[in-house]
Structure formats: structure tokens, C-alpha cells
PAKOLVEX-131707 format. One record per residue (C-alpha): residue in one letter; x, y, z. Coordinates in steps of 0.5 Angstrom, whole numbers, padded with zeros to 4 digits, always signed. Each point is the difference from the previous one (the first is absolute). Layout:
AXYZ...
REM end
This chain:
X+0000+0000+0000X+0003+0007-0002X+0001+0004+0006X-0003+0007+0001X-0002+0005+0004X-0006+0003-0004X-0006-0003-0001X-0005+0002-0006X-0007-0002+0000X-0004+0001-0007X-0006-0001-0002X-0003+0000-0007X-0007+0003-0001X-0005+0001-0006X+0003+0007+0000X+0005+0001+0004X+0006-0004+0002X+0002+0002+0007X+0006+0001+0004X+0002+0000+0008X+0008-0001+0001X+0002-0001+0008X+0007+0002+0000X+0001-0003+0008X-0003+0007+0002X-0005+0004-0004X-0005-0002-0006X+0001+0003-0007X-0007+0000-0004X+0000+0000-0008X-0004-0001-0006X-0001-0001-0006X-0005-0003-0006X-0001-0007-0001X+0002-0003-0006X-0004-0006-0001X+0002-0002-0006X+0007-0002+0003X-0001+0002+0008X+0007-0001+0001X+0003+0006-0004X-0004+0005+0005X+0003-0004+0005X+0007+0001-0003X-0002+0007-0001X-0002+0001+0007X+0006-0003+0003X+0005+0005-0005X-0004+0007+0002X+0001-0003+0007X+0007-0001-0001X+0000-0007+0003X+0002-0004-0008X+0008-0001+0002X-0001+0000+0008X-0001-0007+0003X-0008-0001+0003X-0005-0004+0002X-0007+0000-0004X-0006-0002+0002X-0005+0000-0005X-0007-0001-0001X-0003-0001-0007X-0005+0000-0005X+0002-0005-0005X-0004-0006+0002X-0006+0005+0002X-0001+0004-0006X+0002-0007-0005X-0006-0004+0004X-0005+0006-0001X+0002+0002-0007X+0000-0008-0002X+0007+0000-0003X+0003-0005+0003X+0004-0006-0003X-0002-0006-0005X-0002-0005+0007X-0001-0007-0001X-0004-0003+0005X+0001-0007+0003X-0005-0004+0004X-0003-0007+0001X-0005-0004-0005X-0007+0003-0001X+0002+0008+0003X+0003+0004-0005X-0007+0003+0000X+0002+0003+0008X+0003+0006-0001X-0006+0002-0005X-0005-0002+0004X+0002+0002+0006X-0005+0000+0006X-0006+0001-0006X-0001+0007+0003X-0003+0006-0004X+0003+0007+0001X-0008+0003-0001X-0004-0005+0004X-0006+0002-0004X+0002+0001-0007X-0004-0004-0004X+0005+0000-0006X+0007+0001+0003X+0006+0002-0005X+0004-0006-0001X+0007+0001+0004X+0007-0003-0003X+0002-0006+0003X+0007+0001+0005X+0003-0005-0005X-0003-0002-0007X-0001-0007-0001X+0006-0002-0005X+0004+0002+0006X-0003-0005+0006X+0003-0006+0000X-0003-0006+0004X+0004-0005+0003X+0000-0007+0005X+0004+0002+0007X-0007+0000+0004X+0000+0000+0008X-0007-0001+0004X-0002+0003+0006X+0004-0004+0005X+0006+0001-0004X-0001-0007-0004X+0002-0001-0007X-0006-0001-0005X+0005+0001-0006X+0006-0001-0001X+0005+0004-0004X+0004-0004-0005X+0006+0001-0004X-0004+0001-0007X-0005+0005+0003X+0006+0005+0003X+0004-0002-0008X-0007+0002-0004X+0000+0006+0005X+0006+0002-0002X+0000-0001-0007X-0007+0005+0000X+0003+0005+0004X+0006+0000-0005X-0005+0001-0006X-0004+0006+0004X+0006+0003+0002X-0003+0004+0006X+0004+0005+0003X-0003-0002+0008X-0003-0007+0003X-0004+0000+0005X-0002-0006+0004X-0005-0003+0004X-0002-0007+0001X-0006-0002+0005X+0002-0001+0008X+0008+0002-0002X+0000+0004+0007X+0000-0008+0003X+0005-0002-0004X+0005+0004-0007X+0004-0006-0002X-0006+0001-0007X+0002+0006+0000X+0007+0000+0001X+0001-0006-0005X-0004+0005-0006X+0004+0006+0002X+0007-0004-0001X-0002-0001-0007X-0002+0007-0003X+0006+0003-0004X+0004+0005+0002X-0001+0007-0001X-0008-0001+0002X-0003+0003+0007X-0002-0004+0004X-0006+0001+0005X-0001-0006+0004X-0007+0000+0005X+0003-0005+0006X+0005+0006+0000X-0003+0006-0001X-0007-0001+0004X+0000-0007+0004X-0008+0000+0001X-0006-0003-0001X-0005+0004-0005X+0003-0003-0007X-0003+0005-0003X+0003+0006+0003X+0007-0003+0000X+0000-0001-0007X-0002+0007-0001X+0006+0002+0005X+0005-0004-0003X-0004+0002-0008X+0002+0007+0002X+0007-0001+0003X+0002-0003-0007X-0004+0005-0004X+0003+0006+0003X+0007-0003+0003X+0004+0000-0006X-0001+0008-0002X+0001+0000+0008X+0007-0003-0001X+0002+0004-0006X-0002+0007+0004X+0004-0001+0006X+0006-0004-0004X+0000+0007-0004X+0000+0004+0007X+0005-0004+0003X+0004+0000-0006X+0000+0008-0001X+0001+0000+0008X+0008-0003+0001X+0001+0004+0007X-0008-0001+0002X-0001-0006+0006X-0008-0001-0003X-0006-0004+0003X-0007+0000-0002X-0006+0002+0005X-0005-0005+0000X-0008+0000+0001X+0000-0003+0007X+0005+0007+0002X+0007-0004+0001X+0005+0000-0006X+0004-0006-0003X+0006+0001-0004X+0001+0002-0008X+0002-0006-0002X-0006-0005+0003X-0006+0006-0002X-0001-0002-0006X-0001-0007+0001X-0006+0002+0004X-0003+0005-0003X-0006-0001+0002X+0002+0003+0007X+0001+0006-0003X-0007+0002-0002X-0001+0006+0006X+0007+0001+0001X-0001+0007-0001X-0006+0001+0004X+0003-0004+0006X+0006+0005+0001X-0006+0004+0001X-0003-0003+0005X+0007+0000+0003X+0002+0006+0000X-0007+0002+0003X+0000-0005+0006X+0008+0003+0001X-0003+0008+0000X-0005-0002+0004X+0003-0003+0006X+0005+0006+0000X-0007+0004+0001X-0003-0004+0005X-0005-0002-0004X-0002-0007+0000X-0007-0002-0003X+0000+0002-0008X-0004+0001-0006X+0005+0002-0006X-0001+0002-0007X+0006+0001-0005X-0002+0004-0006X+0005+0000-0006X+0000+0002-0007X-0004-0007-0002X-0004-0003+0005X-0001+0000+0008X+0001-0004+0005X-0004-0001+0007X+0002-0004+0006X-0001-0002+0007X+0006-0001+0005X+0002+0001+0007X+0007+0003+0001X+0002-0003+0006X+0006-0004+0000X-0003-0006+0002X-0004+0000-0005X+0001-0002-0008X-0003+0003-0007X-0006-0004+0000X+0000-0005-0007X-0004-0004-0003X+0000-0006-0004X-0007+0002-0004X+0004+0006-0005X-0002+0001-0007X+0004+0003-0005X-0005+0003-0006X-0005-0006+0000X+0005-0006+0002X+0000-0002+0008X+0007+0000+0003X+0001-0005+0005X+0007+0002+0003X+0000+0005+0005X-0001+0007-0001X-0002+0006+0004X-0007+0001+0001X-0002+0006-0003X-0005+0003-0005X+0002+0003-0007X-0005+0004-0005X+0003+0004-0007X-0001+0007+0004X+0007+0004+0000X+0002+0007-0002X+0000-0003-0007X-0007-0002+0000X-0004+0002-0006X-0006+0004+0000X-0005-0001-0006X-0008+0000+0000X-0003-0007-0002X-0005-0001-0006X-0006+0003+0005X+0004+0007+0001X+0002-0002+0008X+0007+0002+0002X+0005-0007+0001X+0006-0001+0002X+0005-0005-0001X+0003-0006+0001X+0003+0003-0007X+0006+0004+0002X+0005+0004-0003X+0006-0003+0003X+0007+0003-0001X-0001+0001-0008X-0003+0004-0002X-0001+0001+0007X-0007+0006+0002X+0000+0005-0005X+0003+0005+0005X+0007-0004-0001X+0000+0003-0007X+0003-0007-0002X-0006-0001-0005X-0006-0002+0004X-0007+0003-0001X-0004-0003+0004X-0003+0003+0006X+0003-0003+0006X+0000+0001+0008X+0007+0003+0001X-0003+0006-0006X-0006+0000+0004X+0004+0002+0007X+0005+0004-0005X-0007+0004-0002X-0002+0001+0007X+0006+0003+0002X+0002-0007+0005X+0007-0001-0004X+0004+0006-0001X+0003-0001-0007X+0006+0004+0001X+0002-0004+0007X-0002-0008-0004X+0006-0005+0003X+0003+0006+0003X+0001+0005-0007X+0003-0006-0003X-0007-0001-0005X-0004+0006-0002X-0007-0001-0001X-0005+0002-0006X-0006+0004+0004X-0003+0002-0007X+0001-0007-0002X-0003-0003+0006X-0006+0005-0001X-0001-0001-0008X+0000-0008+0003X-0006+0001+0005X-0003+0005-0005X-0003-0007-0005X-0004-0002+0007X-0002+0007+0002X-0003+0002-0007X-0005-0006-0001X-0002+0001+0007X-0002+0008+0000X+0005+0001+0006X+0007+0003+0002X+0007-0003-0001X+0001+0002+0007X-0007-0004+0001X+0002-0006-0004X+0006-0001+0003X-0003+0000+0007X-0005-0005-0002X+0007-0005-0003X+0002+0001+0007X-0007-0002+0003X+0000-0006-0004X+0008-0002+0001X-0003+0001+0009X-0006-0003+0000X+0004-0007-0004X+0005+0000+0005X-0005+0001+0006X-0003-0006-0003X+0006-0004+0001X+0002+0002+0006X-0008-0002+0002X+0002-0007-0003X+0006-0002+0004X-0003+0003+0007X-0007+0001+0000X-0001-0006-0004X+0004-0004+0005X-0004+0003+0006X+0005+0005+0002X-0002+0007+0002X+0004+0005-0004X+0000+0005+0005X+0005-0004+0004X+0005+0001-0004X+0006+0005-0003X-0001+0000-0007X+0007+0000-0003X+0001+0003-0007X+0005+0000-0005X+0003-0001-0007X+0001+0006-0003X-0007+0003-0001X-0002-0003+0007X+0001+0006+0004X-0006+0004-0004X-0005-0004+0001X+0001-0003+0007X-0004+0005+0004X-0006+0000-0005X+0000-0008+0001X+0000+0000+0007X-0006+0004+0000X-0005-0005-0004X+0003-0005+0005X-0002+0004+0007X+0008-0001+0001X+0003+0005+0004X+0007-0001+0000X+0005+0000-0005X+0008-0002-0002X+0004+0003-0006X+0007-0003+0001X+0005+0003-0001X+0002-0001-0008X-0006-0003+0000X+0001+0001-0008X+0005-0005+0001X-0003-0005+0005X+0001-0006-0004X+0008+0001-0002X+0000+0002+0008X-0004-0006+0002X+0006-0004-0004X+0005+0003+0004X-0004-0003+0007X-0001-0007-0004X+0004-0006+0003X+0002-0006-0003X-0006-0006+0000X-0004-0006-0003X-0007-0002+0001X+0000-0008+0000X-0006-0005+0000X-0002-0007-0001X-0008-0003-0001X-0001-0006+0006X-0008+0001+0000X-0001-0005+0005X-0005+0001+0007X+0004+0004+0005X-0001-0004+0005X+0002-0007-0004X+0007+0004+0001X+0005+0001+0006X+0004+0005+0002X+0006-0004-0002X-0003-0001-0007X-0001+0007-0001X+0006+0002+0002X+0004-0005-0005X-0003+0004-0005X+0002+0007+0002X+0006-0002+0001X+0001-0002-0007X-0003+0006-0002X+0005+0004+0004X+0007-0004-0002X-0001+0002-0007X-0001+0007+0001X+0005+0000+0005X+0005-0003-0005X-0003+0006-0006X+0001+0005+0004X+0007-0003+0002X+0003+0001-0007X-0002+0008+0000X+0005+0000+0005X-0005+0000+0007X+0002-0003+0006X-0005-0005+0003X+0000+0004+0006X-0002+0006-0004X-0007-0004-0002X-0007+0001+0003X-0005-0005-0002X-0008+0000+0001X-0003-0006+0000X-0008-0001-0002X-0006-0004-0002X-0005+0000-0005X-0006-0002+0004X-0007-0001-0003X-0007-0004+0002X-0001-0006-0003X-0004+0001-0006X+0003+0007-0002X+0003+0002-0005X+0004+0006+0002X+0004+0000+0007X+0003+0005+0005X+0007+0001+0002X+0002-0002+0007X+0006+0002+0004X+0005-0006+0002X+0002+0000+0007X+0005-0005+0002X-0003-0002+0007X-0003-0007+0004X-0006+0002-0003X+0001+0003-0007X-0005-0004-0003X-0005+0002+0006X+0002+0007-0001X-0001+0000-0008X-0007-0002+0001X-0002+0005+0004X+0003+0006-0003X-0003-0004-0007X-0007+0001+0004X+0001+0006+0002X+0003+0003-0007X-0006-0002-0003X-0005+0002+0004X+0003+0007-0001X+0000+0000-0007X-0006-0004-0002X-0005+0001+0007X+0000-0008+0001X+0004-0006+0002X-0002-0006-0001X+0000-0007+0004X+0003-0004-0005X+0007-0004-0001X+0006+0006-0003X+0004-0002-0006X+0007+0002+0000X+0001+0001-0008X+0007+0004+0000X+0007+0001+0004X+0003+0006-0001X+0007+0003+0002X+0003+0007-0001X+0007+0002+0001X+0003+0006+0000X+0007+0004+0001X+0001+0006+0005X-0004+0007-0001X+0004+0005-0003X+0001+0006+0003X-0001+0007-0004X+0000+0007+0003X-0006+0004-0002X+0001+0007+0001X+0003+0006+0004X-0003+0006-0001X+0000+0005+0004X-0001+0007-0005X-0006+0006+0002X-0007-0001-0004X+0000+0006-0004X-0006+0001-0006X+0005+0001-0007X-0006+0002-0003X-0007+0000-0002X-0005-0003-0005X-0007-0001-0003X-0004-0006-0001X-0006-0002-0001X-0002-0005+0006X-0008+0000-0002X-0004+0006-0003X+0004+0005+0001X+0008+0003+0000X+0003+0001+0006X+0007+0002+0002X+0004-0006+0004X+0007+0001+0003X+0006-0005-0003X+0004-0003+0004X+0007-0003-0001X+0000-0006+0004X+0008+0000+0002X-0003+0007+0004X-0005-0004+0004X+0003+0001+0008X-0001-0007+0004X-0007+0000+0005X-0003+0008-0003X-0006+0000-0003X-0003+0003-0006X-0008-0001-0003X-0002+0000-0006X-0002+0001-0006X+0008+0000-0002X+0005-0003-0005X+0006-0005+0003X+0005+0000-0006X+0006-0004+0000X+0004-0004-0006X-0004-0005-0001X-0007+0000+0002X-0005+0006+0002X-0004+0001+0006X-0007+0003+0000X-0002+0002+0007X-0009+0000-0001X-0002+0006+0005X-0003-0003+0007X+0007-0005+0000X+0006+0003+0004X+0007-0003-0001X+0006-0001+0004X+0007-0002-0002X+0003-0005+0005X+0007-0003+0002X+0001-0004-0006X-0003+0005-0005X-0006-0004-0001X-0007+0005-0001X-0005-0002+0005X-0007+0003-0003X-0006+0001+0006X-0007+0001-0003X-0003+0005+0007X-0006+0001-0004X-0003-0007-0001X-0006-0002+0004X+0004-0007+0001
REM end
């Protein structure tokens, strides 16, 4: 491992690529426009502009290559190998429809074309017995078919391979060199053949693209030691990340949640609702910043229309970002997104060829963005172009340009508020009990309005919130999440049998982390069980605590959790579905801020908050005095974002540089 005292977090977003540098004492931030056709170009540009191209450097990177390829349907030619009679597994899926009551749904393109679905022997029963053997002749035929089809990747998914992986390994051994291989018993050794199959196929489908991208990045930065953020909030060495590309689908958003936890903990805020508003989308989540709490993970995530059963941070994503395009539908109603202007051509105000009105254009028209101060003055915004774009909406609606811009912002706010309700109210939580944490380049412009819609009285805008995903990557530990399906009645097992399964996973994870330079004494483990009542199809994840009554404790915890989540408990057998082991190394410590300068308004500007213009103060965030409150309306400016403080809200900068917002007029 290359040694260096400098640590650089890099988050590639749809519009901007963010950089946060920690030199051991202080942070430095930077932004450049993303280059979606070749994301490494923006990274190399940023590293060069920071003067680090020839310096030894540790980089933690969150990439959207896997996500974009999956969402845009631009994976590589992939063959899918499964047992006889199951070639249509990924096409049939769970036989669910996106629109339940649509009588004539549009045909959906199968994930894998029929000619690339190969069937073979090697079938196991649910008890691990051999139902159909895998012969040498079948292996030879498979090899011949693969050579004929010439795929770039192969996904192998045999029934019950999580019990015995010998047949999948035999198939893996005959795949010609140069073809990317994704084996289900390695990627996801769990039950549910469809979810396991889709996840294994996704890994193969985007894996070569991720591998090639990471190799280009690594070759372009020979002095850097690169690790990659995973969807779980932990990191993995760049040399291994490409083989597990499916674990990178939420790497950027996971960095944002890690940053939100870290900065909120520094301000003493624990129960959090977060929203990350970038250029293309908004991610919302619920989390806790207590030291003994980890990021909440889910095994029921989705990317586009595909289920992804590997662990990932539990969040909800909508297509509402700063670049989201506003338009009038066939009925003449104003709509927003999910189409985004992205980095190219970008919002109209960027002056790069975009002409459609976006949320960013609307904020500029309303005066919430300062044309000469965007990115610290490095990028001048074109107000006339923004007004021209918004006028295409305003004229048909018979509104002023300012009123149409307000309408765009109101729709964006309602879409984001509804997303926050999904992860709070619909899960049985009252938003008023939480602090709203906003980040992303556009988050601060909407934080007060969202809090008001949810009846929340507290909000926090973290220091460097415009690049918080990149900052969060600096706080992420090396980590692994491992699992294995057992599918047995819990009371049919004893503590020793369960402990044996945990030990196997634990040793596997320790070995992997040791190969990345960690000592065993540095590694922390978290053990848990996926449990359900007999006959249920969904599970609850319950911590496993080693004691003299481990199984009894797990049963009691499961009953309580089920009753809390669903309002009832049942008097029936409990099934142990999966055992899970999470391992992570030490958490890096990053100094956030030591600003002590005095608060002085820089100047004032006119904004259009509702139906008329009004003057508000513009205050540079770096000039805020610790502990001294001021009241809205006001604009807080900084290099990478702007925060709009609504009337009725007070704002205080704390010792870490975070902004604490309080709504003193709320009836709650």
C-alpha cells in the first residue's frame, strides 16, 4: 500500500464531481463538471487543479458507472446459465406488474435475450441432495455454446447453490479466459432463485464496464492508492471492486449518509431524516448518529425495475434534482422530472446549450442563486437564459416568469416532501421527532420549505453540505457484509450450530480485510439473523448477541420488533432464514472546522419567495460567528452551495461549522 498523509474523497455525480481533501489538519473542497462519457476525465481534472497529480495520495471514490449502466440499460453482452427448465427465470420473475390494474401493459424487454439463456444439469434439491448431476458432456457443450455466443460476461445461477457450490464452480472452470464471470454462490449465497439470479446477472452485466473504468482511473493516477465506496457504507480495494460491481450501485448516496451521520453526531443531533438533493435526483433516508448505531441496510433494494438483494443503505430515491426539467403535460399541467438536463447540456443558466427550464433555473430567477457567486465565482450563471427557459412555461400558463419559477420550486418541494413521508410516516414514525439534515448542491435552498411541509422544527445544514458525499467517504471504514441462507426452524438449532455458521463468515471476512492491510485486532463484527414467522415471505433482521440465552433473546427481540413494526405478534414457529456478519475496520477521524471570524452581512439581494419581491441579507457562511443566532429571511452563501433561511426560522453556526436551524413559529 502506498503511504501518504493526504486523503481525498471523490464523488462522481450526474452533474458535478466533488472533491474533499484532508491533509491531516484541515479540509479543502473542490468541484468540477462531470464527464459522463468518461468519468475518470473529471476526476483527473480535479486532481490536477488541486495540484495533486504527482503527489502520493489515498483516494476514496464513489462511482456512478454501475448505476448509470443499469438504469440506462447499457450493460455488456451477458450469457445466463441455469438449470434445465429455468431459462425464463429472469423474464418471469415474480409475475408482478408495475401497474396492477393496467389491462394492456406495455411489453417489457427481458433482462437476457432468450438466445443467451443456457440450461444445463447440476440441480440440487432443497436439502442439498443431487437431483440431476452435471456431466462432462454437458460441460463441454456449455463451453462450445459460450464460444459460439461470444459474450463479454457470464452469470451462473443454479438452484440451491448456496448449499453446495460445486456445480457452479465446475461451470466457472470451463469459461474461456477473458470473459467476466459472476457466480451466484459467491455474489449472493442466499435463497430465492429469482432475486439471487437478477443480482448475479446485474453483477455480470455491468461488471466489465466497472472493471475497465476503475482500471483506467488507476492507470491515470499511478501515485494514488484507491479504494471504492460500496453501497453498504464501507470501502473495498479498487482491485477487488470491479468483481463485485453490484455492490457499488449506491456508492455515492452511501457516502452522503456516512457524511450526514458524522457531521450530525458532531452537533449532538441523533434522530435524523436526511435528504440529498443533487443535480439529477434526490435521496432520502432515516438514520441515527449514535456511535453504537450503524447505517440501516436493506436486502430489498431496487435499481430501476430490478430487485437487488445484496445489502445496501436503506433509502428512497426520486427523480427531482437541480437539473430536473419542468414541462407542461398533454392537459396543460405543470410537471417536473424525472428527466434531467444533467451536466451536458445542463440547466439553461449554465450556458452550455440547455434550453429547457429546470429547478436550478427557477431558483436563479427567484434570486436564491447569485449569478456571479456560483462555485465561488468560478462559474457565472446566465440569468437571461434562465428567464427565457422559464418563460416557455410561464407564457402558456398565463403567469409571470417569477410565478412560474415559484411553481416549479413548489412541485419539487412537494415531490421531496412526499419521499420523506414514505420513509417516515409510512414506516410509523413522526417526522416532528427528527432533525432534517439537508445536503447536496441544491439541498440548502429547499430545507426550510421541506421542514415546514412535514411540521418539523429542527434542521441541520452540515458544513461542506454541497460535497457531503465526498466528505462522508473520508469517514468510511474498510468493510464487508457476508451472509448465508439456512432456512431452518430456529428452535431446531442450538447456539453452537448458529455460532459455527457465524464463525465461517467471520473468518472469510477477516481474511479479506487482512488482505487489504487491516490487523485482526482492528476489525469489529456485527452478527444478526433474518427471522420470520413460519409461512411468511419477508424477514426482520435481529441482532445476535452471544450469551447463555442467545436463541431465547433473539426470539423475544423478534416478537417485540414484529409487534412494533406491524402491530401484532403471532404464536407460531419462527424460521431462521439467513445469518449475516458485518465486519469493518476503524472509523477515520476527520477535523471539520475551526472558523472563528465575525458575522457580517456581505450585501443584500431581492428574492421572490411567494407573490412579491423582498430584500434579504446575503451572508458568507465563513463569516458566521459561533453560537450567534440570526433570523431569516437570508441567503447563506459558500463555494459549493447556498442555503435559504425562510422567514420565521433562526440559524446558528455551531463549533463544527454546521448550521442549526430552528422554526420558532411552528405550532408544533
